[in-house]
C-alpha positions in Angstrom: 16.2 -10.7 10.7 19.7 -10.4 9.9 20.9 -6.9 8.7 24.0 -7.0 6.4 26.6 -4.4 6.0 26.2 -2.1 3.1 29.5 -3.2 1.7 27.8 -6.5 0.9 24.9 -4.7 -1.0 24.8 -5.4 -4.8 24.1 -1.8 -5.2 26.4 1.1 -4.2 25.1 4.6 -3.1 27.2 8.0 -3.8 27.6 10.5 -1.0 25.0 12.6 -2.7 22.4 9.8 -2.8 23.1 8.9 0.8 22.7 12.4 2.0 19.3 12.9 0.0 17.9 9.4 1.2 18.6 10.4 4.9 17.1 13.9 4.3 13.9 12.5 2.8 13.7 9.7 5.5 13.9 12.3 8.4 12.1 15.3 6.9 9.1 13.2 5.6 8.9 11.3 9.0 9.0 7.8 7.3 7.8 5.1 9.9 10.6 3.0 11.4 9.2 -0.3 10.0 9.9 1.1 6.5 13.1 0.9 4.6 14.6 1.9 1.3 13.6 -0.5 -1.2 15.7 -1.0 -4.4 14.2 -3.3 -7.1 13.8 -4.0 -10.8 11.0 -4.5 -12.9 10.6 -5.6 -16.4 13.3 -7.8 -18.0 13.2 -10.4 -20.9 13.6 -8.8 -24.1 12.9 -5.3 -22.8 15.3 -3.5 -20.7 15.2 -3.7 -16.7 13.8 -0.7 -15.1 15.3 0.1 -11.7 13.0 1.4 -8.8 13.9 3.2 -5.5 11.3 4.1 -2.8 10.4 3.5 0.8 8.5 0.3 1.4 7.9 -2.3 4.1 10.0 -5.4 4.4 8.9 -8.6 2.6 9.7 -12.2 3.7 12.0 -12.5 0.7 14.2 -9.4 1.2 17.7 -9.2 2.0 18.4 -6.4 4.5 21.4 -3.9 4.4 22.3 -1.1 6.7 22.7 2.4 5.0 23.9 4.3 8.1 20.8 3.6 10.1 18.4 3.1 7.3 17.4 -0.3 6.3 17.9 -1.2 2.6 15.5 -3.8 1.2 16.3 -5.8 -1.8 14.3 -8.9 -2.9 16.4 -12.0 -3.5 15.1 -12.5 -7.0 16.4 -8.8 -7.9 20.0 -9.2 -6.7 21.4 -10.5 -10.0 20.0 -7.4 -11.8 21.4 -5.0 -9.3 24.9 -6.1 -9.0 27.4 -3.4 -10.1 24.6 -0.6 -10.1 25.4 2.8 -8.4 22.5 5.1 -7.0 23.4 8.7 -7.5 21.5 11.8 -6.7 21.5 14.8 -9.1 20.3 18.2 -8.3 21.2 21.0 -10.7 19.3 23.7 -12.7 17.9 21.2 -15.0 17.6 17.8 -13.2 16.6 16.6 -9.8 16.4 13.0 -8.6 18.0 9.7 -8.3 19.6 7.9 -11.2 20.9 4.3 -11.6 24.5 4.2 -13.2 25.9 0.7 -14.3 
């Protein structure tokens, strides 16, 4: 299992997103065999929906290192994720992750 540098990942993460991912990972005691899955669903004529969450590794995943947390991206999703940035928003009206193209 080769773990690639985050700089090779098709998705970038803001400082806020990285901090929240680490906070969730450690405060929720996510098991070590889980990593952060970044994926897409849909496509075709409809818009592609981006998904983020903790999951187990699949045989078809590329693995990237996010400061000690594995990021899993299925090979078939790579082309839909190139150039995306994951941000975390927390203000009086909104809270959560967002994908920015």
